[in-house]
C-alpha positions as CSV (number, residue, x, y, z in Angstrom):
1,M,55.3,-21.1,9.9
2,P,55.0,-18.8,6.9
3,V,53.9,-15.7,8.8
4,I,56.8,-13.7,10.2
5,L,55.0,-12.9,13.4
6,D,57.3,-10.3,14.8
7,N,57.1,-8.3,11.6
8,Y,53.4,-8.7,11.4
9,N,52.9,-7.5,14.9
10,K,55.3,-4.6,14.4
11,I,53.7,-3.4,11.2
12,T,50.2,-3.8,12.6
13,K,51.1,-1.7,15.6
14,K,52.6,1.1,13.5
15,A,49.6,1.1,11.2
16,T,47.1,1.1,14.0
17,A,49.0,4.0,15.7
18,K,48.4,6.0,12.5
19,N,44.8,4.8,12.0
20,A,45.9,3.0,8.8
21,T,44.7,-0.3,7.5
22,L,47.2,-3.1,6.8
23,V,46.5,-5.1,3.6
24,V,48.6,-8.2,3.6
25,V,49.6,-9.0,0.0
26,T,49.1,-12.7,-0.5
27,K,49.7,-13.0,-4.3
28,T,51.4,-16.3,-5.2
29,K,51.0,-17.5,-1.6
30,P,49.1,-20.6,-0.7
31,I,45.7,-20.6,0.9
32,S,47.3,-22.0,4.1
33,D,49.2,-18.7,4.5
34,V,45.9,-16.7,4.4
35,E,44.3,-19.2,6.9
36,E,47.2,-18.6,9.3
37,L,46.7,-14.9,9.1
38,I,42.9,-15.3,9.6
39,T,43.6,-17.2,12.9
40,L,45.5,-14.0,14.0
41,G,42.4,-12.0,13.4
42,H,43.5,-10.5,10.1
43,K,40.8,-9.7,7.4
44,D,42.3,-7.5,4.7
45,F,44.2,-9.3,1.9
46,G,45.6,-8.0,-1.4
47,E,45.7,-10.0,-4.7
48,N,47.2,-9.1,-8.1
49,Y,45.8,-11.8,-10.3
50,V,42.1,-12.4,-10.9
51,Q,42.3,-16.2,-11.3
52,E,44.2,-16.6,-8.1
53,L,41.8,-14.3,-6.2
54,L,38.8,-16.3,-7.5
55,E,40.4,-19.6,-6.2
56,K,41.1,-18.1,-2.8
57,E,37.8,-16.4,-2.4
58,A,36.0,-19.7,-3.1
59,A,38.0,-21.6,-0.5
60,L,38.0,-19.1,2.3
61,P,35.5,-17.4,4.7
62,K,33.2,-14.9,3.2
63,D,33.8,-12.1,5.6
64,I,37.3,-11.5,4.3
65,H,38.1,-8.1,2.7
66,W,39.6,-8.9,-0.7
67,H,41.5,-6.0,-2.2
68,F,42.4,-6.1,-5.8
69,I,45.8,-4.3,-6.1
70,G,47.0,-5.3,-9.5
71,H,46.3,-4.0,-13.0
72,L,42.7,-4.9,-13.7
73,Q,41.6,-5.6,-17.3
74,S,38.1,-4.5,-18.2
75,N,37.1,-7.9,-19.4
76,K,37.8,-9.4,-16.0
77,V,35.8,-6.9,-13.8
78,K,32.7,-9.1,-14.0
79,M,34.6,-12.0,-12.4
80,I,35.3,-10.2,-9.1
81,A,32.5,-7.6,-9.0
82,A,30.3,-9.6,-6.7
83,F,32.7,-9.8,-3.8
84,V,35.7,-7.5,-4.2
85,Y,36.0,-5.1,-1.2
86,L,38.2,-2.4,-2.8
87,I,39.7,-2.1,-6.3
88,H,43.0,-0.1,-5.8
89,G,44.4,0.3,-9.3
90,V,41.8,2.1,-11.4
91,D,43.8,4.0,-14.0
92,S,41.2,5.0,-16.6
93,I,37.6,6.3,-17.0
94,K,36.9,3.4,-19.3
95,L,37.8,0.9,-16.5
96,L,35.6,2.8,-14.0
97,Q,32.7,2.7,-16.5
98,E,33.1,-1.0,-16.8
99,I,33.2,-1.5,-13.1
100,N,30.0,0.6,-12.8
101,K,28.3,-1.4,-15.6
102,Q,29.0,-4.7,-13.8
103,A,28.0,-3.3,-10.4
104,I,24.7,-2.2,-11.8
105,K,24.0,-5.7,-13.0
106,I,24.3,-7.1,-9.5
107,N,22.9,-4.0,-7.7
108,R,26.1,-3.3,-5.8
109,I,28.2,-0.2,-5.2
110,I,31.9,-1.1,-5.7
111,P,34.5,1.0,-3.8
112,C,37.5,2.0,-5.9
113,L,40.7,4.1,-5.7
114,L,42.2,6.1,-8.5
115,Q,45.8,5.2,-9.2
116,V,48.2,8.0,-9.7
117,H,51.5,7.5,-11.4
118,I,54.1,8.9,-9.1
119,A,57.2,6.7,-9.8
120,Q,60.1,7.3,-12.1
121,E,59.5,3.9,-13.8
122,E,57.3,4.3,-16.9
123,T,56.1,0.7,-16.5
124,K,53.9,1.6,-13.6
125,F,50.3,2.5,-14.3
126,G,48.2,5.5,-13.2
127,F,46.8,8.9,-14.0
128,D,49.2,11.8,-14.3
129,F,48.2,15.2,-12.8
130,V,46.4,16.4,-15.9
131,E,44.6,13.1,-16.5
132,L,43.5,13.0,-12.9
133,K,42.1,16.5,-13.1
134,D,40.3,15.6,-16.3
135,A,38.9,12.4,-14.9
136,L,37.5,14.2,-11.8
137,A,35.9,16.8,-14.1
138,E,34.3,14.0,-16.2
139,L,33.0,12.2,-13.1
140,A,31.5,15.5,-11.8
141,K,29.7,15.9,-15.1
142,A,28.6,12.3,-15.5
143,P,28.6,10.6,-12.1
144,L,28.7,6.8,-12.0
145,S,25.9,5.5,-9.9
146,N,27.4,2.2,-8.7
147,V,31.0,3.2,-8.2
148,Q,32.3,4.9,-5.0
149,I,35.6,6.6,-5.4
150,K,37.3,6.3,-1.9
151,G,40.6,8.1,-2.7
152,L,43.9,7.6,-4.3
153,M,46.6,4.9,-4.7
154,G,50.2,5.1,-5.8
155,M,53.4,3.1,-5.9
156,A,56.7,4.8,-5.3
157,S,59.9,4.3,-7.4
158,L,62.0,1.2,-6.7
159,S,64.8,3.3,-5.3
160,D,67.2,3.2,-2.3
161,D,67.1,7.0,-2.3
162,Q,64.7,7.9,0.4
163,N,64.6,11.5,-0.8
164,V,63.1,10.3,-4.1
165,I,60.5,8.3,-2.3
166,R,59.7,11.1,0.1
167,K,59.0,13.5,-2.8
168,E,56.7,11.0,-4.5
169,F,54.7,10.3,-1.3
170,D,54.6,14.0,-0.6
171,Y,53.2,14.7,-4.0
172,L,50.5,12.0,-3.8
173,S,49.6,13.0,-0.3
174,S,49.2,16.7,-1.4
175,L,46.9,15.6,-4.3
176,F,44.8,13.5,-1.8
177,N,44.6,16.4,0.7
178,K,43.7,18.9,-2.1
179,H,40.7,16.9,-3.2
180,K,39.6,14.8,-0.2
181,E,37.1,17.2,1.3
182,K,35.3,18.1,-1.9
183,Q,35.3,14.5,-3.1
184,G,34.5,12.9,0.2
185,W,37.7,10.7,0.1
186,D,39.0,8.8,3.1
187,T,41.6,6.4,1.7
188,L,45.2,7.0,0.6
189,S,46.7,3.7,-0.3
190,M,50.5,4.0,-0.5
191,G,53.4,2.1,1.1
192,M,54.7,-1.4,0.6
193,S,57.3,-3.6,2.3
194,S,60.3,-1.4,1.4
195,D,58.7,2.0,2.2
196,Y,55.7,1.6,4.5
197,E,57.2,3.7,7.3
198,L,57.8,6.6,5.0
199,A,54.3,6.2,3.6
200,L,52.9,6.5,7.1
201,E,54.9,9.7,7.7
202,Y,53.1,11.2,4.7
203,G,49.6,10.3,5.7
204,S,49.0,6.9,4.2
205,T,45.7,5.3,5.5
206,M,46.3,1.9,3.8
207,L,49.5,-0.1,3.5
208,R,50.1,-3.0,1.1
209,V,52.7,-5.2,2.6
210,G,53.7,-8.8,1.6
211,S,57.3,-9.9,1.7
212,L,58.0,-8.5,5.2
213,I,55.1,-10.6,6.6
214,L,55.1,-13.8,4.5
215,H,58.2,-15.9,3.9
216,S,59.1,-16.5,0.2
217,R,58.1,-19.9,-1.0
218,V,60.8,-22.4,-1.7
219,F,60.3,-24.6,-4.7
220,N,62.0,-28.0,-4.9
221,N,63.5,-29.0,-8.2
C-alpha cells in the first residue's frame, strides 16, 4: 500500500482545520498511487513534469484537479492548457502572456499563482520583491483577459533551521496579505513535506506534500 494512511489523515486534518487545500505531489509516482488516493476521496494532485502529467490525465477521471507545480516552459503551456486546474510556478510576465494566448485559443480562463523567490538557494525560481511589484504594475496597465491570478506561491530554503524558514514564510505571507484585497487573491501556496506545519502557522491556504504521504518507489536492479 503506497499511501501512508496515518500521515495522509493527519495532514488532511491539519489542513482542513486551517481551511487549507492539500495538494498531494505525485510526480514520479505510478498511476496506481493516484488511484488509491482517489478511492480515499482525494482530488487535488501536483505534477512537476508535463509529459508525466499528460499521461496521468489521459488515464484518470476527468474531475481531478491537476496542479502544475514545476517550472513550466512557455512552449509546453499549450499541452496542458485545456485541463490544468492551477499553475503554481509562474515566474515571468512572458510566461503569463503565453498562458493567456493559449487560454484564448480554447476560450478558457486559466488560474495561476505568481511564484516569489524566498529561499536562500539561487537555483529556485520566482520574482523578487521589485520584480513582483513591476509585474503587478504591468498587469494593471495591460490586463490579461484569460488568466486569473489567484495569489502567490513560494518554496522555503532546504534548511534545518526553523528560524530561516519562519522568516521566509513570514515574508511571503506579508506580501500576500499586502496585495490580496486589492488584487482579489485567495491562494497562498507554501509548505511541503518538511515544513507544512510552519507554513500553516503563517497562513498557507495550499500545501504541496508528497514524500510524507506516498512511499518512495523501490527499483529492482
